N, C-alpha and C positions, 0 to 999 in steps of 0.2 A: 595580073592586071585586072582580071574579072573580080577578084576579091576587093580590090581597091574601088572599083566602080560600085560594087554592092554596098560597101561601107559608106561611100558618099551618098548613094541613093537613100539608104536607110537613115543615115544621119540627117538627111533633108526631109524625108517623109514622116518620120516619127514626130518631130516638133510641129510640123504642119497639121498632122492628125490631132495632136494634142490641142492645138489652137482652134481647130475647126469643131472638134467633138467635145472634149472635156471642159474647156473654158466656158462655152455657152451654157452647157448643162449646169455647171457650178453657179454661174451668174443667175440663171433662171431659178434654181433651188433657193438661192439666197434671197431673191426677190419675193418669193412666195413663202419664205420662212419655214421651209421643210427641213427637218433634222432627222436623219436616218439613225444617228447614234446619239442617244440621250446622254449628255455629258454633265448635266446639272446634278448636284448633290442634293438628295432629299434628307433634310435634317430630322424629319419625323420618323424615319425608319431606324430601327435598332441595328439591323445588319443587312447586308446585301447578299449574304450566303444563301444558296438555294439548297434546301434539305431534300434528299432523295429518300423516299419511303418505300420504293418498289422492292428492291432486293439489294443485298450487299454486293458491291463490286468485287470481282476476283473470285467468285465462287467456282468450284471445280467444274461444274457443268457448262460454264461459259467457255472453257478451254477444250472441252471434249468434242472431237469431230468438227473442227473448224472448216474443213474443206470437203 
């Protein structure tokens, strides 16, 4: 019986929290045109790959004494 009460409370509280917290933040960010994830494609770039010049991944010293 306790589990059923918890399920009902959770199924009521989560949508209310979503409506009170997430939706207003989303509307506010859309109003001020704030984008956290750049999803526009830049045609001037040749590639979006990031080259790592530091050191090769998987070197043996990376795996020595991990803990």
